PyMOL Python script that loads the backbone (N, CA, C, O; Angstrom):
from pymol import cmd

cmd.read_pdbstr("""\
ATOM      1  N   MET A   1       1.347  -1.415   0.254  1.00  0.00           N
ATOM      2  CA  MET A   1      -0.261  -0.249  -0.223  1.00  0.00           C
ATOM      3  C   MET A   1       0.481   1.517   0.026  1.00  0.00           C
ATOM      4  O   MET A   1       0.072   2.628  -0.310  1.00  0.00           O
ATOM      5  N   ARG A   2       2.185   0.874   1.046  1.00  0.00           N
ATOM      6  CA  ARG A   2       2.493   2.565   0.469  1.00  0.00           C
ATOM      7  C   ARG A   2       3.635   2.714  -0.875  1.00  0.00           C
ATOM      8  O   ARG A   2       4.290   3.707  -1.194  1.00  0.00           O
ATOM      9  N   THR A   3       3.602   1.340  -1.517  1.00  0.00           N
ATOM     10  CA  THR A   3       4.050   1.665  -2.687  1.00  0.00           C
ATOM     11  C   THR A   3       3.325   2.580  -3.623  1.00  0.00           C
ATOM     12  O   THR A   3       3.899   3.525  -4.165  1.00  0.00           O
ATOM     13  N   LEU A   4       1.682   2.213  -3.868  1.00  0.00           N
ATOM     14  CA  LEU A   4       1.037   3.405  -4.390  1.00  0.00           C
ATOM     15  C   LEU A   4       0.535   4.381  -3.789  1.00  0.00           C
ATOM     16  O   LEU A   4      -0.283   5.142  -4.305  1.00  0.00           O
ATOM     17  N   GLY A   5       1.025   4.483  -2.468  1.00  0.00           N
ATOM     18  CA  GLY A   5       0.542   5.944  -1.694  1.00  0.00           C
ATOM     19  C   GLY A   5      -1.394   5.817  -1.354  1.00  0.00           C
ATOM     20  O   GLY A   5      -2.141   6.731  -1.705  1.00  0.00           O
ATOM     21  N   LEU A   6      -1.862   4.683  -0.719  1.00  0.00           N
ATOM     22  CA  LEU A   6      -2.605   4.511  -0.558  1.00  0.00           C
ATOM     23  C   LEU A   6      -2.499   4.227   1.479  1.00  0.00           C
ATOM     24  O   LEU A   6      -1.641   3.684   2.176  1.00  0.00           O
ATOM     25  N   GLU A   7      -3.682   4.836   1.776  1.00  0.00           N
ATOM     26  CA  GLU A   7      -3.754   5.003   3.213  1.00  0.00           C
ATOM     27  C   GLU A   7      -5.221   4.517   3.744  1.00  0.00           C
ATOM     28  O   GLU A   7      -6.196   4.522   2.993  1.00  0.00           O
ATOM     29  N   ALA A   8      -5.292   4.068   5.202  1.00  0.00           N
ATOM     30  CA  ALA A   8      -6.528   3.853   5.073  1.00  0.00           C
ATOM     31  C   ALA A   8      -7.352   4.772   5.910  1.00  0.00           C
ATOM     32  O   ALA A   8      -6.947   5.445   6.858  1.00  0.00           O
ATOM     33  N   ILE A   9      -8.115   4.734   5.610  1.00  0.00           N
ATOM     34  CA  ILE A   9      -8.752   5.768   6.276  1.00  0.00           C
ATOM     35  C   ILE A   9      -9.578   5.668   7.809  1.00  0.00           C
ATOM     36  O   ILE A   9     -10.693   5.148   7.780  1.00  0.00           O
ATOM     37  N   TYR A  10      -9.093   6.113   9.017  1.00  0.00           N
ATOM     38  CA  TYR A  10      -9.846   5.638   9.988  1.00  0.00           C
ATOM     39  C   TYR A  10      -9.210   7.168  10.720  1.00  0.00           C
ATOM     40  O   TYR A  10      -8.410   8.000  10.292  1.00  0.00           O
ATOM     41  N   PRO A  11     -10.007   7.061  12.041  1.00  0.00           N
ATOM     42  CA  PRO A  11      -9.670   8.687  12.876  1.00  0.00           C
ATOM     43  C   PRO A  11      -8.057   8.174  13.477  1.00  0.00           C
ATOM     44  O   PRO A  11      -7.599   7.219  14.104  1.00  0.00           O
ATOM     45  N   LYS A  12      -7.559   9.426  12.867  1.00  0.00           N
ATOM     46  CA  LYS A  12      -6.496   9.898  13.661  1.00  0.00           C
ATOM     47  C   LYS A  12      -6.474  10.261  14.930  1.00  0.00           C
ATOM     48  O   LYS A  12      -7.515  10.492  15.545  1.00  0.00           O
ATOM     49  N   PRO A  13      -5.252  10.354  15.481  1.00  0.00           N
ATOM     50  CA  PRO A  13      -5.098  10.383  16.941  1.00  0.00           C
ATOM     51  C   PRO A  13      -5.029  11.811  17.304  1.00  0.00           C
ATOM     52  O   PRO A  13      -4.442  12.663  16.636  1.00  0.00           O
ATOM     53  N   HIS A  14      -5.654  12.014  18.387  1.00  0.00           N
ATOM     54  CA  HIS A  14      -5.686  13.367  18.768  1.00  0.00           C
ATOM     55  C   HIS A  14      -6.357  14.419  17.743  1.00  0.00           C
ATOM     56  O   HIS A  14      -5.892  15.522  17.456  1.00  0.00           O
ATOM     57  N   LEU A  15      -7.795  13.723  17.151  1.00  0.00           N
ATOM     58  CA  LEU A  15      -7.987  14.798  15.951  1.00  0.00           C
ATOM     59  C   LEU A  15      -9.578  15.233  17.003  1.00  0.00           C
ATOM     60  O   LEU A  15     -10.312  16.091  16.511  1.00  0.00           O
ATOM     61  N   SER A  16      -9.927  14.711  18.153  1.00  0.00           N
ATOM     62  CA  SER A  16     -10.869  15.500  18.452  1.00  0.00           C
ATOM     63  C   SER A  16     -10.862  15.954  20.113  1.00  0.00           C
ATOM     64  O   SER A  16     -11.696  15.746  20.994  1.00  0.00           O
ATOM     65  N   ARG A  17      -9.674  16.594  20.133  1.00  0.00           N
ATOM     66  CA  ARG A  17      -8.715  17.308  21.350  1.00  0.00           C
ATOM     67  C   ARG A  17      -9.252  19.242  21.049  1.00  0.00           C
ATOM     68  O   ARG A  17      -8.742  19.992  20.217  1.00  0.00           O
ATOM     69  N   PRO A  18     -10.375  19.585  22.019  1.00  0.00           N
ATOM     70  CA  PRO A  18     -10.232  21.376  21.105  1.00  0.00           C
ATOM     71  C   PRO A  18      -9.218  21.989  21.578  1.00  0.00           C
ATOM     72  O   PRO A  18      -8.707  21.771  22.677  1.00  0.00           O
ATOM     73  N   ALA A  19      -8.801  22.956  20.608  1.00  0.00           N
ATOM     74  CA  ALA A  19      -7.946  23.765  21.180  1.00  0.00           C
ATOM     75  C   ALA A  19      -8.639  24.641  21.961  1.00  0.00           C
ATOM     76  O   ALA A  19      -9.790  25.077  21.923  1.00  0.00           O
ATOM     77  N   PRO A  20      -7.247  24.890  23.024  1.00  0.00           N
ATOM     78  CA  PRO A  20      -7.772  25.719  24.546  1.00  0.00           C
ATOM     79  C   PRO A  20      -8.370  27.306  24.368  1.00  0.00           C
ATOM     80  O   PRO A  20      -9.083  27.912  25.169  1.00  0.00           O
ATOM     81  N   GLU A  21      -7.820  27.806  22.988  1.00  0.00           N
ATOM     82  CA  GLU A  21      -8.455  28.914  23.061  1.00  0.00           C
ATOM     83  C   GLU A  21      -9.718  28.965  22.804  1.00  0.00           C
ATOM     84  O   GLU A  21     -10.359  29.953  23.163  1.00  0.00           O
ATOM     85  N   HIS A  22     -10.393  27.795  22.057  1.00  0.00           N
ATOM     86  CA  HIS A  22     -11.752  27.431  21.577  1.00  0.00           C
ATOM     87  C   HIS A  22     -12.868  27.806  22.851  1.00  0.00           C
ATOM     88  O   HIS A  22     -12.860  27.372  24.003  1.00  0.00           O
ATOM     89  N   ARG A  23     -13.711  28.654  22.283  1.00  0.00           N
ATOM     90  CA  ARG A  23     -15.220  28.447  23.329  1.00  0.00           C
ATOM     91  C   ARG A  23     -15.642  27.195  23.284  1.00  0.00           C
ATOM     92  O   ARG A  23     -15.619  26.622  22.195  1.00  0.00           O
ATOM     93  N   ILE A  24     -16.233  26.335  24.751  1.00  0.00           N
ATOM     94  CA  ILE A  24     -16.788  25.189  24.251  1.00  0.00           C
ATOM     95  C   ILE A  24     -18.687  25.550  25.061  1.00  0.00           C
ATOM     96  O   ILE A  24     -19.191  25.846  26.144  1.00  0.00           O
ATOM     97  N   TYR A  25     -19.014  25.316  23.922  1.00  0.00           N
ATOM     98  CA  TYR A  25     -20.477  25.854  23.934  1.00  0.00           C
ATOM     99  C   TYR A  25     -20.884  24.726  24.636  1.00  0.00           C
ATOM    100  O   TYR A  25     -20.345  23.620  24.647  1.00  0.00           O
ATOM    101  N   PRO A  26     -22.610  25.370  25.647  1.00  0.00           N
ATOM    102  CA  PRO A  26     -23.319  24.609  26.649  1.00  0.00           C
ATOM    103  C   PRO A  26     -24.169  23.470  24.846  1.00  0.00           C
ATOM    104  O   PRO A  26     -24.328  23.703  23.648  1.00  0.00           O
ATOM    105  N   TYR A  27     -24.484  22.109  25.982  1.00  0.00           N
ATOM    106  CA  TYR A  27     -25.099  21.555  25.012  1.00  0.00           C
ATOM    107  C   TYR A  27     -27.097  21.264  25.773  1.00  0.00           C
ATOM    108  O   TYR A  27     -27.512  20.428  26.575  1.00  0.00           O
ATOM    109  N   LEU A  28     -27.791  22.342  25.058  1.00  0.00           N
ATOM    110  CA  LEU A  28     -28.532  23.078  25.697  1.00  0.00           C
ATOM    111  C   LEU A  28     -29.816  21.499  25.730  1.00  0.00           C
ATOM    112  O   LEU A  28     -30.694  21.578  26.590  1.00  0.00           O
ATOM    113  N   LEU A  29     -29.817  20.403  24.940  1.00  0.00           N
ATOM    114  CA  LEU A  29     -30.575  19.280  25.057  1.00  0.00           C
ATOM    115  C   LEU A  29     -30.710  18.619  25.924  1.00  0.00           C
ATOM    116  O   LEU A  29     -31.637  17.808  25.936  1.00  0.00           O
ATOM    117  N   ARG A  30     -29.616  18.758  27.213  1.00  0.00           N
ATOM    118  CA  ARG A  30     -29.025  17.545  27.986  1.00  0.00           C
ATOM    119  C   ARG A  30     -30.395  17.240  28.652  1.00  0.00           C
ATOM    120  O   ARG A  30     -30.756  16.063  28.672  1.00  0.00           O
ATOM    121  N   ARG A  31     -31.284  18.308  29.262  1.00  0.00           N
ATOM    122  CA  ARG A  31     -32.010  17.867  30.379  1.00  0.00           C
ATOM    123  C   ARG A  31     -33.716  17.473  29.860  1.00  0.00           C
ATOM    124  O   ARG A  31     -34.689  17.188  30.558  1.00  0.00           O
ATOM    125  N   LEU A  32     -33.573  17.608  28.195  1.00  0.00           N
ATOM    126  CA  LEU A  32     -34.906  17.846  27.435  1.00  0.00           C
ATOM    127  C   LEU A  32     -35.328  16.343  27.355  1.00  0.00           C
ATOM    128  O   LEU A  32     -34.726  15.663  26.523  1.00  0.00           O
ATOM    129  N   GLY A  33     -36.205  15.793  28.052  1.00  0.00           N
ATOM    130  CA  GLY A  33     -36.670  14.688  27.424  1.00  0.00           C
ATOM    131  C   GLY A  33     -37.348  14.966  26.145  1.00  0.00           C
ATOM    132  O   GLY A  33     -38.125  15.879  25.864  1.00  0.00           O
ATOM    133  N   ILE A  34     -36.675  13.511  25.067  1.00  0.00           N
ATOM    134  CA  ILE A  34     -37.598  13.949  24.011  1.00  0.00           C
ATOM    135  C   ILE A  34     -38.758  13.107  23.307  1.00  0.00           C
ATOM    136  O   ILE A  34     -38.535  12.150  22.566  1.00  0.00           O
ATOM    137  N   ALA A  35     -40.052  13.599  23.640  1.00  0.00           N
ATOM    138  CA  ALA A  35     -41.225  12.978  24.133  1.00  0.00           C
ATOM    139  C   ALA A  35     -41.800  12.091  22.887  1.00  0.00           C
ATOM    140  O   ALA A  35     -42.086  10.906  23.058  1.00  0.00           O
ATOM    141  N   GLY A  36     -41.969  12.812  21.476  1.00  0.00           N
ATOM    142  CA  GLY A  36     -42.428  12.066  20.715  1.00  0.00           C
ATOM    143  C   GLY A  36     -41.527  12.419  19.368  1.00  0.00           C
ATOM    144  O   GLY A  36     -40.309  12.600  19.360  1.00  0.00           O
ATOM    145  N   PRO A  37     -42.481  12.474  18.162  1.00  0.00           N
ATOM    146  CA  PRO A  37     -41.367  13.250  16.344  1.00  0.00           C
ATOM    147  C   PRO A  37     -42.156  14.372  16.719  1.00  0.00           C
ATOM    148  O   PRO A  37     -43.109  14.556  17.476  1.00  0.00           O
ATOM    149  N   ASP A  38     -41.681  14.844  16.196  1.00  0.00           N
ATOM    150  CA  ASP A  38     -41.516  16.675  16.060  1.00  0.00           C
ATOM    151  C   ASP A  38     -41.593  17.416  16.979  1.00  0.00           C
ATOM    152  O   ASP A  38     -42.037  18.562  16.905  1.00  0.00           O
ATOM    153  N   HIS A  39     -41.107  16.787  18.144  1.00  0.00           N
ATOM    154  CA  HIS A  39     -40.388  17.472  18.820  1.00  0.00           C
ATOM    155  C   HIS A  39     -39.468  18.517  18.966  1.00  0.00           C
ATOM    156  O   HIS A  39     -39.663  19.661  19.377  1.00  0.00           O
ATOM    157  N   VAL A  40     -38.339  17.926  18.537  1.00  0.00           N
ATOM    158  CA  VAL A  40     -37.005  17.865  18.310  1.00  0.00           C
ATOM    159  C   VAL A  40     -36.258  17.501  16.590  1.00  0.00           C
ATOM    160  O   VAL A  40     -35.924  16.444  16.055  1.00  0.00           O
ATOM    161  N   SER A  41     -36.230  18.745  16.198  1.00  0.00           N
ATOM    162  CA  SER A  41     -35.417  18.636  15.104  1.00  0.00           C
ATOM    163  C   SER A  41     -34.370  19.327  14.823  1.00  0.00           C
ATOM    164  O   SER A  41     -34.182  20.446  15.302  1.00  0.00           O
ATOM    165  N   CYS A  42     -33.457  18.671  13.908  1.00  0.00           N
ATOM    166  CA  CYS A  42     -31.736  19.552  13.750  1.00  0.00           C
ATOM    167  C   CYS A  42     -31.646  19.467  12.170  1.00  0.00           C
ATOM    168  O   CYS A  42     -32.017  18.563  11.420  1.00  0.00           O
ATOM    169  N   ALA A  43     -31.051  20.663  11.897  1.00  0.00           N
ATOM    170  CA  ALA A  43     -30.688  20.292  10.369  1.00  0.00           C
ATOM    171  C   ALA A  43     -28.691  20.752  10.321  1.00  0.00           C
ATOM    172  O   ALA A  43     -27.842  21.361  10.973  1.00  0.00           O
ATOM    173  N   ASP A  44     -28.824  20.085   9.291  1.00  0.00           N
ATOM    174  CA  ASP A  44     -26.862  19.928   9.426  1.00  0.00           C
ATOM    175  C   ASP A  44     -26.747  20.306   7.935  1.00  0.00           C
ATOM    176  O   ASP A  44     -27.701  19.928   7.255  1.00  0.00           O
ATOM    177  N   ILE A  45     -25.567  21.117   7.155  1.00  0.00           N
ATOM    178  CA  ILE A  45     -25.197  21.391   6.349  1.00  0.00           C
ATOM    179  C   ILE A  45     -23.359  20.770   6.179  1.00  0.00           C
ATOM    180  O   ILE A  45     -22.478  20.824   7.037  1.00  0.00           O
ATOM    181  N   THR A  46     -23.264  20.120   4.517  1.00  0.00           N
ATOM    182  CA  THR A  46     -22.075  19.030   4.544  1.00  0.00           C
ATOM    183  C   THR A  46     -22.200  19.221   3.289  1.00  0.00           C
ATOM    184  O   THR A  46     -23.193  19.133   2.567  1.00  0.00           O
ATOM    185  N   TYR A  47     -20.580  19.630   2.950  1.00  0.00           N
ATOM    186  CA  TYR A  47     -20.227  19.572   1.434  1.00  0.00           C
ATOM    187  C   TYR A  47     -19.500  18.598   0.753  1.00  0.00           C
ATOM    188  O   TYR A  47     -18.384  18.264   1.150  1.00  0.00           O
ATOM    189  N   ILE A  48     -20.096  18.036  -0.376  1.00  0.00           N
ATOM    190  CA  ILE A  48     -19.251  16.867  -0.919  1.00  0.00           C
ATOM    191  C   ILE A  48     -18.106  17.607  -2.400  1.00  0.00           C
ATOM    192  O   ILE A  48     -18.140  18.525  -3.220  1.00  0.00           O
ATOM    193  N   ARG A  49     -17.334  16.630  -2.041  1.00  0.00           N
ATOM    194  CA  ARG A  49     -16.161  17.009  -3.120  1.00  0.00           C
ATOM    195  C   ARG A  49     -16.198  16.416  -4.441  1.00  0.00           C
ATOM    196  O   ARG A  49     -16.503  15.233  -4.593  1.00  0.00           O
ATOM    197  N   LEU A  50     -15.974  16.994  -5.165  1.00  0.00           N
ATOM    198  CA  LEU A  50     -16.690  16.433  -6.314  1.00  0.00           C
ATOM    199  C   LEU A  50     -14.571  17.141  -7.442  1.00  0.00           C
ATOM    200  O   LEU A  50     -13.576  17.837  -7.241  1.00  0.00           O
ATOM    201  N   CYS A  51     -15.200  16.243  -8.490  1.00  0.00           N
ATOM    202  CA  CYS A  51     -13.951  16.482  -9.609  1.00  0.00           C
ATOM    203  C   CYS A  51     -13.695  18.151  -9.630  1.00  0.00           C
ATOM    204  O   CYS A  51     -12.628  18.756  -9.533  1.00  0.00           O
ATOM    205  N   ARG A  52     -14.903  18.610  -9.774  1.00  0.00           N
ATOM    206  CA  ARG A  52     -14.778  20.804 -10.512  1.00  0.00           C
ATOM    207  C   ARG A  52     -15.646  20.964  -9.170  1.00  0.00           C
ATOM    208  O   ARG A  52     -16.875  20.906  -9.196  1.00  0.00           O
ATOM    209  N   GLY A  53     -15.074  21.124  -8.264  1.00  0.00           N
ATOM    210  CA  GLY A  53     -15.656  21.885  -7.285  1.00  0.00           C
ATOM    211  C   GLY A  53     -16.588  21.005  -5.651  1.00  0.00           C
ATOM    212  O   GLY A  53     -16.046  20.035  -5.121  1.00  0.00           O
ATOM    213  N   PHE A  54     -17.713  21.469  -5.201  1.00  0.00           N
ATOM    214  CA  PHE A  54     -17.995  21.015  -4.529  1.00  0.00           C
ATOM    215  C   PHE A  54     -20.141  20.662  -4.881  1.00  0.00           C
ATOM    216  O   PHE A  54     -20.852  21.194  -5.734  1.00  0.00           O
ATOM    217  N   ALA A  55     -20.519  19.619  -3.829  1.00  0.00           N
ATOM    218  CA  ALA A  55     -21.746  20.243  -3.869  1.00  0.00           C
ATOM    219  C   ALA A  55     -22.351  20.010  -2.555  1.00  0.00           C
ATOM    220  O   ALA A  55     -21.905  19.129  -1.819  1.00  0.00           O
ATOM    221  N   TYR A  56     -23.306  20.722  -2.230  1.00  0.00           N
ATOM    222  CA  TYR A  56     -24.304  21.462  -0.397  1.00  0.00           C
ATOM    223  C   TYR A  56     -25.393  20.219  -0.422  1.00  0.00           C
ATOM    224  O   TYR A  56     -26.248  19.968  -1.272  1.00  0.00           O
ATOM    225  N   LEU A  57     -25.094  19.587   0.699  1.00  0.00           N
ATOM    226  CA  LEU A  57     -26.180  19.089   1.508  1.00  0.00           C
ATOM    227  C   LEU A  57     -26.546  19.412   2.621  1.00  0.00           C
ATOM    228  O   LEU A  57     -25.677  19.449   3.492  1.00  0.00           O
ATOM    229  N   VAL A  58     -27.904  19.746   2.970  1.00  0.00           N
ATOM    230  CA  VAL A  58     -28.562  20.157   3.438  1.00  0.00           C
ATOM    231  C   VAL A  58     -29.428  19.214   3.967  1.00  0.00           C
ATOM    232  O   VAL A  58     -29.997  18.467   3.171  1.00  0.00           O
ATOM    233  N   ALA A  59     -29.676  19.083   5.355  1.00  0.00           N
ATOM    234  CA  ALA A  59     -30.549  17.617   5.370  1.00  0.00           C
ATOM    235  C   ALA A  59     -31.402  18.182   6.536  1.00  0.00           C
ATOM    236  O   ALA A  59     -31.032  19.239   7.048  1.00  0.00           O
ATOM    237  N   VAL A  60     -32.532  17.551   7.001  1.00  0.00           N
ATOM    238  CA  VAL A  60     -33.282  18.256   8.230  1.00  0.00           C
ATOM    239  C   VAL A  60     -33.695  17.013   8.910  1.00  0.00           C
ATOM    240  O   VAL A  60     -33.826  16.094   8.100  1.00  0.00           O
ATOM    241  N   MET A  61     -33.940  16.686  10.118  1.00  0.00           N
ATOM    242  CA  MET A  61     -33.713  15.799  11.019  1.00  0.00           C
ATOM    243  C   MET A  61     -34.843  15.389  12.153  1.00  0.00           C
ATOM    244  O   MET A  61     -35.012  16.145  13.110  1.00  0.00           O
ATOM    245  N   ASP A  62     -35.384  14.534  12.060  1.00  0.00           N
ATOM    246  CA  ASP A  62     -35.777  14.397  13.797  1.00  0.00           C
ATOM    247  C   ASP A  62     -35.130  13.312  14.757  1.00  0.00           C
ATOM    248  O   ASP A  62     -34.669  12.180  14.612  1.00  0.00           O
ATOM    249  N   TRP A  63     -35.325  14.237  15.854  1.00  0.00           N
ATOM    250  CA  TRP A  63     -33.885  13.333  16.433  1.00  0.00           C
ATOM    251  C   TRP A  63     -34.791  12.185  17.309  1.00  0.00           C
ATOM    252  O   TRP A  63     -34.159  11.483  18.098  1.00  0.00           O
ATOM    253  N   PHE A  64     -35.707  12.059  17.232  1.00  0.00           N
ATOM    254  CA  PHE A  64     -36.961  10.935  18.149  1.00  0.00           C
ATOM    255  C   PHE A  64     -36.451   9.808  17.349  1.00  0.00           C
ATOM    256  O   PHE A  64     -35.561   9.202  17.945  1.00  0.00           O
ATOM    257  N   SER A  65     -36.698   9.401  16.341  1.00  0.00           N
ATOM    258  CA  SER A  65     -37.429   8.759  15.410  1.00  0.00           C
ATOM    259  C   SER A  65     -35.545   8.240  14.080  1.00  0.00           C
ATOM    260  O   SER A  65     -35.182   7.291  13.384  1.00  0.00           O
ATOM    261  N   ALA A  66     -35.057   9.491  14.451  1.00  0.00           N
ATOM    262  CA  ALA A  66     -33.737   9.553  13.449  1.00  0.00           C
ATOM    263  C   ALA A  66     -33.893   9.283  12.533  1.00  0.00           C
ATOM    264  O   ALA A  66     -33.165   8.421  12.041  1.00  0.00           O
ATOM    265  N   LEU A  67     -35.266  10.057  11.549  1.00  0.00           N
ATOM    266  CA  LEU A  67     -35.415   9.486  10.501  1.00  0.00           C
ATOM    267  C   LEU A  67     -35.451  11.310   9.427  1.00  0.00           C
ATOM    268  O   LEU A  67     -35.991  12.330   9.854  1.00  0.00           O
ATOM    269  N   VAL A  68     -35.023  11.239   8.628  1.00  0.00           N
ATOM    270  CA  VAL A  68     -34.758  12.098   7.661  1.00  0.00           C
ATOM    271  C   VAL A  68     -35.940  12.831   6.947  1.00  0.00           C
ATOM    272  O   VAL A  68     -36.591  12.320   6.036  1.00  0.00           O
ATOM    273  N   LEU A  69     -36.193  14.350   7.564  1.00  0.00           N
ATOM    274  CA  LEU A  69     -37.561  14.403   7.160  1.00  0.00           C
ATOM    275  C   LEU A  69     -37.662  15.216   5.740  1.00  0.00           C
ATOM    276  O   LEU A  69     -38.676  15.354   5.055  1.00  0.00           O
ATOM    277  N   SER A  70     -36.185  15.779   5.445  1.00  0.00           N
ATOM    278  CA  SER A  70     -35.916  16.714   3.932  1.00  0.00           C
ATOM    279  C   SER A  70     -35.235  16.837   3.619  1.00  0.00           C
ATOM    280  O   SER A  70     -34.533  16.534   4.584  1.00  0.00           O
ATOM    281  N   TRP A  71     -34.386  17.179   2.661  1.00  0.00           N
ATOM    282  CA  TRP A  71     -32.779  16.898   2.062  1.00  0.00           C
ATOM    283  C   TRP A  71     -32.986  18.102   0.482  1.00  0.00           C
ATOM    284  O   TRP A  71     -33.867  18.305  -0.354  1.00  0.00           O
ATOM    285  N   ARG A  72     -31.894  18.526   0.713  1.00  0.00           N
ATOM    286  CA  ARG A  72     -31.522  19.310  -0.700  1.00  0.00           C
ATOM    287  C   ARG A  72     -30.377  19.194  -0.838  1.00  0.00           C
ATOM    288  O   ARG A  72     -29.688  19.180   0.182  1.00  0.00           O
ATOM    289  N   LEU A  73     -29.736  19.065  -2.155  1.00  0.00           N
ATOM    290  CA  LEU A  73     -28.625  19.245  -2.774  1.00  0.00           C
ATOM    291  C   LEU A  73     -28.361  20.075  -3.998  1.00  0.00           C
ATOM    292  O   LEU A  73     -28.936  19.952  -5.080  1.00  0.00           O
ATOM    293  N   SER A  74     -27.393  20.959  -3.683  1.00  0.00           N
ATOM    294  CA  SER A  74     -26.933  22.306  -4.550  1.00  0.00           C
ATOM    295  C   SER A  74     -25.901  22.390  -4.435  1.00  0.00           C
ATOM    296  O   SER A  74     -25.220  22.178  -3.431  1.00  0.00           O
ATOM    297  N   ASN A  75     -25.373  22.966  -6.216  1.00  0.00           N
ATOM    298  CA  ASN A  75     -23.894  23.524  -5.782  1.00  0.00           C
ATOM    299  C   ASN A  75     -23.309  24.568  -5.814  1.00  0.00           C
ATOM    300  O   ASN A  75     -22.203  24.909  -6.233  1.00  0.00           O
ATOM    301  N   THR A  76     -24.702  25.419  -5.003  1.00  0.00           N
ATOM    302  CA  THR A  76     -24.094  26.569  -4.243  1.00  0.00           C
ATOM    303  C   THR A  76     -24.002  27.103  -3.190  1.00  0.00           C
ATOM    304  O   THR A  76     -25.180  27.211  -2.851  1.00  0.00           O
ATOM    305  N   LEU A  77     -23.321  27.583  -2.307  1.00  0.00           N
ATOM    306  CA  LEU A  77     -24.372  27.614  -1.069  1.00  0.00           C
ATOM    307  C   LEU A  77     -25.113  28.962  -0.496  1.00  0.00           C
ATOM    308  O   LEU A  77     -24.691  29.670   0.419  1.00  0.00           O
ATOM    309  N   ASP A  78     -26.218  29.133  -1.190  1.00  0.00           N
ATOM    310  CA  ASP A  78     -26.771  30.205  -1.255  1.00  0.00           C
ATOM    311  C   ASP A  78     -28.085  29.768  -0.394  1.00  0.00           C
ATOM    312  O   ASP A  78     -28.462  28.675   0.029  1.00  0.00           O
ATOM    313  N   ALA A  79     -28.558  30.929  -0.324  1.00  0.00           N
ATOM    314  CA  ALA A  79     -29.913  30.208   1.371  1.00  0.00           C
ATOM    315  C   ALA A  79     -30.941  29.874   0.812  1.00  0.00           C
ATOM    316  O   ALA A  79     -31.665  29.485   1.729  1.00  0.00           O
ATOM    317  N   GLY A  80     -31.696  29.734  -0.509  1.00  0.00           N
ATOM    318  CA  GLY A  80     -32.755  29.569  -1.209  1.00  0.00           C
ATOM    319  C   GLY A  80     -33.097  27.689  -1.035  1.00  0.00           C
ATOM    320  O   GLY A  80     -34.153  27.236  -0.593  1.00  0.00           O
ATOM    321  N   PHE A  81     -31.769  26.755  -1.562  1.00  0.00           N
ATOM    322  CA  PHE A  81     -31.599  25.591  -1.063  1.00  0.00           C
ATOM    323  C   PHE A  81     -32.121  24.784   0.357  1.00  0.00           C
ATOM    324  O   PHE A  81     -32.784  23.869   0.846  1.00  0.00           O
ATOM    325  N   ARG A  82     -31.411  25.706   0.527  1.00  0.00           N
ATOM    326  CA  ARG A  82     -31.716  25.169   2.640  1.00  0.00           C
ATOM    327  C   ARG A  82     -33.225  25.808   3.077  1.00  0.00           C
ATOM    328  O   ARG A  82     -33.962  25.297   3.920  1.00  0.00           O
ATOM    329  N   VAL A  83     -33.498  26.979   2.351  1.00  0.00           N
ATOM    330  CA  VAL A  83     -35.631  27.027   2.925  1.00  0.00           C
ATOM    331  C   VAL A  83     -36.122  26.406   2.506  1.00  0.00           C
ATOM    332  O   VAL A  83     -37.164  26.312   3.154  1.00  0.00           O
ATOM    333  N   GLU A  84     -36.151  25.445   1.320  1.00  0.00           N
ATOM    334  CA  GLU A  84     -36.791  24.822   1.043  1.00  0.00           C
ATOM    335  C   GLU A  84     -36.650  23.592   1.352  1.00  0.00           C
ATOM    336  O   GLU A  84     -37.593  22.897   0.974  1.00  0.00           O
ATOM    337  N   ALA A  85     -35.700  22.967   1.985  1.00  0.00           N
ATOM    338  CA  ALA A  85     -35.701  21.959   2.557  1.00  0.00           C
ATOM    339  C   ALA A  85     -36.263  21.985   3.883  1.00  0.00           C
ATOM    340  O   ALA A  85     -36.663  20.968   4.448  1.00  0.00           O
ATOM    341  N   LEU A  86     -36.308  23.584   4.575  1.00  0.00           N
ATOM    342  CA  LEU A  86     -36.897  23.777   6.131  1.00  0.00           C
ATOM    343  C   LEU A  86     -37.929  24.100   6.180  1.00  0.00           C
ATOM    344  O   LEU A  86     -38.611  24.212   7.199  1.00  0.00           O
ATOM    345  N   ASP A  87     -38.307  24.360   4.834  1.00  0.00           N
ATOM    346  CA  ASP A  87     -40.573  24.365   4.214  1.00  0.00           C
ATOM    347  C   ASP A  87     -40.850  23.167   4.413  1.00  0.00           C
ATOM    348  O   ASP A  87     -41.622  22.846   5.316  1.00  0.00           O
ATOM    349  N   GLU A  88     -40.180  22.140   3.481  1.00  0.00           N
ATOM    350  CA  GLU A  88     -40.381  20.551   3.562  1.00  0.00           C
ATOM    351  C   GLU A  88     -40.563  19.868   4.386  1.00  0.00           C
ATOM    352  O   GLU A  88     -41.495  19.070   4.283  1.00  0.00           O
ATOM    353  N   ALA A  89     -39.806  19.887   5.475  1.00  0.00           N
ATOM    354  CA  ALA A  89     -39.218  19.337   6.470  1.00  0.00           C
ATOM    355  C   ALA A  89     -40.434  19.839   7.368  1.00  0.00           C
ATOM    356  O   ALA A  89     -40.868  19.044   8.202  1.00  0.00           O
ATOM    357  N   LEU A  90     -41.114  21.313   7.242  1.00  0.00           N
ATOM    358  CA  LEU A  90     -42.711  21.601   8.316  1.00  0.00           C
ATOM    359  C   LEU A  90     -43.482  21.243   8.223  1.00  0.00           C
ATOM    360  O   LEU A  90     -44.396  21.535   8.994  1.00  0.00           O
TER     361      LEU A  90
END
""", "prot")
cmd.dss("prot")
cmd.show_as("cartoon", "prot")
cmd.util.cbc("prot")
cmd.orient("prot")
């Protein structure tokens, strides 16, 4: 594998250690009892590397059932596709 320049994909050591100067925000859902579906939702935006740039993926999930309520994919990081995903989830 070294000859071909291949490397295994696994968590490298010390990658999850926060820098001492970074602020630590409180986890606001710690004591919240999630009673059922549509009680707590979350949204996340990530990018997917392509040959010629990036694609951006937004997903809205329900925390109780862990189901994806809606998602959108875009080649730009404008607000339009994020608002569409949120509207569909609601």
